[in-house]
C-alpha positions as CSV (number, residue, x, y, z in Angstrom):
1,X,4.2,74.7,-26.2
2,X,7.9,74.0,-24.7
3,X,6.9,76.1,-21.9
4,X,4.0,74.1,-21.0
5,X,4.8,70.7,-22.1
6,X,3.6,69.0,-18.9
7,X,6.4,65.8,-19.2
8,X,9.1,68.8,-18.9
9,X,7.3,70.8,-15.9
10,X,7.2,67.5,-14.0
11,X,10.4,66.9,-14.2
12,X,11.5,70.4,-13.1
13,X,10.2,68.9,-9.6
14,X,12.3,66.1,-9.8
15,X,15.7,64.4,-9.1
16,X,15.9,63.7,-12.6
17,X,18.7,65.1,-15.0
18,X,16.2,65.2,-18.4
19,X,15.4,69.0,-18.1
20,X,19.2,69.5,-18.2
21,X,19.5,67.1,-20.1
22,X,17.7,68.6,-22.9
23,X,19.5,72.1,-22.8
24,X,22.4,70.0,-23.7
25,X,20.4,68.4,-26.6
26,X,18.7,71.4,-27.8
27,X,21.6,73.2,-28.1
28,X,24.0,71.1,-29.7
29,X,21.3,70.9,-32.6
30,X,21.2,74.5,-32.7
31,X,25.1,74.7,-33.1
32,X,25.1,71.4,-35.7
33,X,22.0,73.6,-37.4
34,X,23.7,77.1,-37.6
35,X,27.4,76.5,-37.6
36,X,26.8,73.0,-40.7
37,X,23.4,73.3,-42.3
38,X,23.6,77.0,-42.1
39,X,27.0,77.7,-43.2
40,X,27.6,79.9,-40.2
41,X,30.5,80.9,-38.2
42,X,32.5,77.5,-37.7
43,X,33.0,77.9,-34.1
44,X,29.2,76.6,-34.6
45,X,30.4,73.2,-35.0
46,X,33.4,73.4,-32.7
47,X,30.8,74.5,-30.1
48,X,28.6,71.3,-31.3
49,X,31.1,68.3,-30.3
50,X,31.9,70.0,-26.6
51,X,28.0,70.5,-26.0
52,X,27.3,67.0,-27.0
53,X,29.5,65.8,-25.0
54,X,28.6,67.7,-22.0
55,X,25.1,65.6,-22.8
56,X,26.8,62.4,-22.6
57,X,27.9,63.0,-19.0
58,X,24.7,64.0,-18.1
59,X,23.0,60.7,-19.5
60,X,24.7,58.3,-21.5
61,X,21.4,57.8,-23.9
62,X,22.9,60.8,-25.8
63,X,25.0,58.6,-28.1
64,X,21.5,57.7,-29.7
65,X,21.6,61.7,-30.0
66,X,25.3,61.8,-32.0
67,X,24.0,58.5,-33.7
68,X,21.1,60.5,-35.3
69,X,23.5,63.0,-36.5
70,X,25.1,60.4,-38.4
71,X,22.0,59.0,-39.9
72,X,20.5,62.7,-40.6
73,X,24.4,63.3,-42.8
74,X,24.3,59.5,-44.2
75,X,20.7,60.2,-45.9
76,X,21.2,63.8,-47.0
77,X,25.0,63.3,-48.3
78,X,25.6,60.2,-48.5
79,X,30.0,59.9,-47.0
80,X,30.7,63.6,-48.0
81,X,30.3,65.0,-44.6
82,X,33.5,62.6,-43.4
83,X,34.8,65.3,-45.8
84,X,34.2,68.2,-43.6
85,X,37.4,69.5,-41.5
86,X,35.3,71.4,-38.5
87,X,33.3,68.2,-38.2
88,X,36.7,66.4,-37.3
89,X,37.6,68.7,-34.6
90,X,34.0,68.5,-33.3
91,X,35.0,64.8,-32.8
92,X,37.7,65.8,-31.3
93,X,36.7,68.2,-28.9
94,X,33.9,66.1,-27.9
95,X,36.7,62.7,-26.4
96,X,38.9,65.5,-25.4
97,X,35.7,67.3,-23.2
98,X,34.9,63.7,-21.8
99,X,39.0,62.8,-20.7
100,X,38.1,64.2,-17.4
101,X,34.6,62.3,-17.1
102,X,37.2,59.2,-17.4
103,X,39.2,60.2,-15.6
104,X,37.4,60.5,-12.6
105,X,34.6,57.4,-13.9
106,X,38.2,55.3,-13.5
107,X,39.3,56.5,-10.1
108,X,35.2,56.1,-8.7
109,X,34.8,52.8,-10.7
110,X,37.8,51.1,-11.7
111,X,36.5,51.4,-15.1
112,X,35.6,54.3,-17.5
113,X,32.3,53.3,-18.7
114,X,29.9,53.1,-15.2
115,X,26.9,53.8,-17.0
116,X,27.1,50.0,-19.1
117,X,27.0,48.2,-15.6
118,X,24.5,50.5,-14.1
119,X,21.8,51.1,-16.8
120,X,21.3,47.3,-16.9
121,X,20.4,45.6,-20.8
122,X,16.7,46.4,-20.7
123,X,13.7,44.0,-20.1
124,X,14.7,41.8,-23.3
125,X,12.5,39.0,-22.6
126,X,9.4,41.4,-22.9
127,X,6.8,40.9,-25.7
128,X,7.8,43.2,-28.2
129,X,4.1,45.0,-28.8
130,X,4.1,44.7,-24.9
131,X,6.4,46.8,-25.4
132,X,5.6,48.9,-28.7
133,X,2.4,49.9,-27.1
134,X,4.1,51.5,-24.2
135,X,6.5,53.0,-25.9
136,X,5.1,54.8,-29.1
137,X,2.0,55.6,-26.7
138,X,4.3,58.3,-25.0
139,X,3.2,60.6,-27.6
140,X,-0.5,61.1,-27.4
141,X,0.5,60.7,-23.5
142,X,2.7,63.5,-24.1
143,X,0.7,65.7,-26.4
144,X,-2.7,65.3,-25.3
145,X,-6.1,64.8,-27.9
146,X,-5.9,68.3,-29.3
147,X,-2.0,68.4,-30.1
148,X,-1.9,64.8,-31.2
149,X,-4.5,65.1,-33.7
150,X,-2.3,68.3,-35.0
151,X,0.9,66.3,-34.2
152,X,-0.8,63.7,-36.6
153,X,-1.6,65.9,-39.5
154,X,1.7,67.7,-39.2
155,X,3.4,63.5,-39.4
156,X,1.2,62.4,-42.4
157,X,2.0,66.3,-44.0
158,X,6.0,65.6,-43.5
159,X,6.1,61.8,-44.6
160,X,4.6,63.0,-48.1
161,X,6.6,65.9,-48.8
162,X,9.7,63.6,-47.5
163,X,8.9,60.8,-50.0
164,X,7.7,62.8,-53.0
165,X,10.4,65.2,-52.5
166,X,13.6,62.8,-52.0
167,X,15.0,63.5,-55.2
168,X,15.4,67.2,-53.3
169,X,16.6,66.1,-50.3
170,X,19.8,64.2,-51.7
171,X,20.0,67.5,-53.7
172,X,20.8,69.6,-50.1
173,X,18.6,72.1,-52.0
174,X,15.5,72.2,-48.6
175,X,16.8,72.9,-45.4
176,X,13.2,72.7,-44.4
177,X,13.0,69.1,-45.2
178,X,16.0,68.6,-44.2
179,X,13.9,70.0,-40.2
180,X,11.5,67.7,-40.8
181,X,14.0,64.4,-41.3
182,X,16.0,65.5,-38.0
183,X,13.1,65.4,-36.6
184,X,11.4,62.5,-37.8
185,X,14.7,60.6,-37.1
186,X,14.7,62.0,-33.5
187,X,11.5,60.5,-32.6
188,X,11.7,57.2,-34.2
189,X,15.3,56.1,-33.3
190,X,14.1,57.4,-30.0
191,X,11.2,55.0,-29.6
192,X,12.9,52.2,-31.7
193,X,15.6,52.0,-28.9
194,X,13.4,51.6,-26.4
195,X,11.1,49.8,-27.8
196,X,13.0,46.7,-29.9
197,X,16.7,46.8,-27.9
198,X,15.3,48.2,-24.3
199,X,11.7,47.1,-24.4
200,X,10.7,49.2,-21.7
201,X,11.3,52.9,-20.6
202,X,9.9,55.3,-18.3
203,X,8.7,58.5,-20.0
204,X,10.9,61.0,-19.2
205,X,13.5,58.5,-21.0
206,X,11.8,59.7,-23.9
207,X,11.9,62.7,-23.1
208,X,14.8,64.8,-25.9
209,X,11.8,63.7,-28.7
210,X,9.4,66.6,-27.2
211,X,10.8,69.1,-29.4
212,X,10.4,67.2,-32.4
213,X,7.0,66.3,-30.9
214,X,6.1,70.1,-31.3
215,X,7.9,70.9,-34.7
216,X,5.9,68.3,-36.4
217,X,2.9,69.4,-34.8
218,X,3.6,73.2,-36.2
219,X,2.9,71.9,-39.5
220,X,-0.2,70.6,-38.6
221,X,-1.1,74.3,-37.1
222,X,0.0,75.8,-40.5
223,X,-2.1,73.3,-42.3
224,X,-4.7,73.5,-40.6
225,X,-4.6,77.6,-40.8
226,X,-4.3,77.7,-44.4
227,X,-7.0,75.7,-44.9
228,X,-9.5,77.6,-43.2
229,X,-7.8,80.8,-44.5
230,X,-9.1,79.6,-48.2
231,X,-12.5,80.8,-46.7
232,X,-12.0,83.3,-44.2
233,X,-8.9,84.7,-42.3
234,X,-10.6,85.8,-39.1
235,X,-12.1,82.2,-38.4
236,X,-8.5,80.5,-39.5
237,X,-6.8,82.9,-36.5
238,X,-9.9,81.7,-34.3
239,X,-9.6,78.4,-34.6
240,X,-5.9,77.8,-34.6
241,X,-6.0,79.9,-31.0
242,X,-8.9,77.5,-29.9
243,X,-7.1,74.8,-30.8
244,X,-3.9,75.4,-29.2
245,X,-5.6,77.3,-26.1
246,X,-6.9,74.2,-25.7
247,X,-3.7,72.2,-26.4
248,X,-2.3,74.5,-23.7
249,X,-4.8,73.9,-21.2
250,X,-4.4,70.3,-21.4
251,X,-0.8,70.2,-21.0
252,X,-1.2,72.7,-17.9
253,X,-4.0,70.6,-15.9
254,X,-2.1,67.3,-16.8
255,X,1.5,69.1,-15.3
256,X,-1.0,70.2,-11.9
257,X,-2.5,66.7,-11.9
258,X,1.0,65.1,-11.7
259,X,3.1,67.4,-9.9
260,X,0.6,67.4,-7.1
261,X,0.0,64.2,-7.3
262,X,3.7,63.0,-7.1
263,X,4.5,66.0,-4.2
264,X,4.7,63.7,-1.8
265,X,6.3,60.7,-4.1
266,X,9.6,59.1,-2.1
267,X,8.5,60.9,0.7
268,X,9.1,57.8,2.5
269,X,12.3,57.6,1.2
270,X,13.1,60.5,2.2
271,X,12.3,59.7,6.2
272,X,13.6,56.8,6.2
273,X,17.3,58.7,5.4
274,X,17.1,61.4,7.4
275,X,16.2,58.8,10.2
276,X,19.3,56.8,9.1
277,X,21.5,60.0,9.2
278,X,20.5,60.7,12.4
279,X,21.2,57.2,13.9
280,X,24.3,56.6,12.3
281,X,27.5,57.7,12.1
282,X,29.8,59.6,9.7
283,X,31.3,56.9,8.4
284,X,28.7,54.0,8.2
285,X,27.4,52.7,4.9
286,X,23.6,52.1,4.2
287,X,22.2,49.9,1.4
288,X,19.6,51.0,-1.2
289,X,17.4,50.7,-4.1
290,X,16.9,54.1,-4.1
291,X,20.5,54.9,-3.9
292,X,20.8,58.9,-5.0
293,X,18.2,59.8,-2.8
294,X,19.4,58.0,0.1
295,X,22.6,59.5,-0.1
296,X,20.9,63.0,-0.6
297,X,19.3,63.0,2.5
298,X,21.2,60.7,4.5
299,X,24.8,61.9,4.1
300,X,25.9,58.7,4.3
301,X,28.1,56.5,1.4
302,X,24.6,54.3,-0.2
303,X,25.4,51.4,-1.8
304,X,23.2,49.4,-4.2
305,X,22.4,46.4,-6.5
306,X,25.0,47.2,-9.0
307,X,28.0,47.6,-7.0
308,X,29.1,44.1,-6.4
309,X,32.7,44.1,-7.7
310,X,33.8,40.9,-9.1
311,X,38.1,39.6,-9.4
312,X,38.7,41.6,-12.3
313,X,38.0,45.1,-11.3
314,X,34.8,44.6,-13.0
315,X,31.2,45.8,-10.9
316,X,28.2,43.9,-12.2
317,X,24.6,43.6,-10.8
318,X,23.9,41.0,-7.6
319,X,22.4,38.5,-8.9
320,X,21.6,35.7,-6.1
321,X,21.2,35.9,-1.8
322,X,25.0,34.3,-1.9
323,X,26.4,37.4,-4.0
324,X,24.2,40.2,-1.7
325,X,26.1,38.1,1.5
326,X,29.6,38.8,-0.3
327,X,28.6,41.9,-0.9
328,X,27.8,42.6,2.8
329,X,30.2,40.9,4.6
330,X,32.4,42.8,2.0
331,X,31.3,46.6,2.5
332,X,29.6,45.8,6.0
333,X,26.5,47.9,5.9
334,X,24.9,49.1,8.8
335,X,21.2,48.8,7.4
336,X,19.2,47.7,4.7
337,X,16.3,49.2,3.5
338,X,13.7,47.3,1.5
339,X,10.6,49.6,0.0
340,X,8.5,49.3,-2.7
341,X,9.8,52.6,-5.1
342,X,12.2,50.7,-6.8
343,X,12.3,47.5,-8.7
344,X,13.4,44.6,-6.0
345,X,15.6,41.5,-7.5
346,X,12.7,39.2,-6.1
347,X,14.7,36.6,-3.6
348,X,16.1,39.6,-1.3
349,X,12.1,39.1,0.9
350,X,12.8,35.1,1.3
351,X,16.8,36.0,2.4
352,X,15.8,38.7,4.9
353,X,13.5,36.6,6.1
354,X,14.9,32.9,6.1
355,X,18.0,35.5,8.2
356,X,15.9,37.2,11.0
357,X,18.7,36.9,13.1
358,X,20.8,38.8,11.3
359,X,18.5,41.4,10.0
360,X,16.6,43.8,12.7
361,X,13.6,45.4,11.9
362,X,14.3,49.2,13.1
363,X,11.9,51.7,11.5
364,X,9.7,51.3,9.0
365,X,6.9,53.6,7.1
366,X,3.3,53.4,5.7
367,X,1.6,54.5,2.9
368,X,-2.0,54.3,4.0
369,X,-2.0,51.3,6.2
370,X,0.0,49.3,3.6
371,X,3.7,49.0,5.0
372,X,6.1,50.5,2.1
373,X,9.5,50.8,3.5
374,X,11.6,48.6,6.2
375,X,15.1,49.6,7.6
376,X,16.1,46.6,8.7
377,X,20.2,47.3,11.1
378,X,22.4,44.3,10.1
379,X,23.9,41.9,12.8
380,X,27.1,40.4,11.5
381,X,28.1,38.2,14.3
382,X,24.8,36.4,12.8
383,X,26.7,35.3,9.5
């Protein structure tokens, strides 16, 4: 099912880090399980620390994965895991692996943690129930109708087993129960973080829960099979093949629809970046809210709203037109773009409208008859 999981297939076609993140996160889970739970060779748990660091470099929300492992160990062992020497070696290797990244971050951004500025603090003013419906709604959104029903069956089963067998879990006697607990923690921690703290998320941000969703629905598949098998084994096989077949069909159908529907998304951003590349010098700068895409296609230094350098050497968000004007004078980008493809601060369009002598529209792009992106050339003599 992972091979046809539509959200994963879709993200393989985008400028996103999530697919690479999944590789590192799932490899770290395998190494942790093999090295710590199954007591295989100690280098598994050592490598776990290295791979988890690579996942963190890929995307900072990997800290949630680390928190999940710590929470899992605390629930199953209390403080006993703190005495494990190999775990501490893994922690040491984790930080050693991060050293080059921290050095690069400090040289490039004057801070060891640039992602704290770039990521923002979330939509903290959003109503909790609205955020809850969106984030937890990603589960049926990912799975479709058939697989979601199987997931609910599996979820009920593992919750029942964890409740009635919690004493067995504490005695470290059942790896299957531990696996169920770890899967449940992955889903709850990720969804709760984006619901209660960030109050919102794109679907791809919670993609690391995909494997846990699939493993839990696997419990539902086994339950349905065992239930029907009591009456007729062959009917049970046909039913399971049919259910999984319909579920896989839904995933492939959704992947095909989304990929085709989104294939021209950001096309105007690409075309604008290529135009600015052709109409600028190598040393010119561009200011764009779509920074990665613009930088990739224009091959020009690209600035955005999170790069205002304060007096104490830290980066912060450009929150108003006054800071924006100060930023322009400091960095002097040749072009400023305004588009519908990313969140724009509410003051940017009124500011440009009030300073027409400073911003000259030199190129525009449409989606149908609707303007979606405008390139302005900046006249610094008017400031």
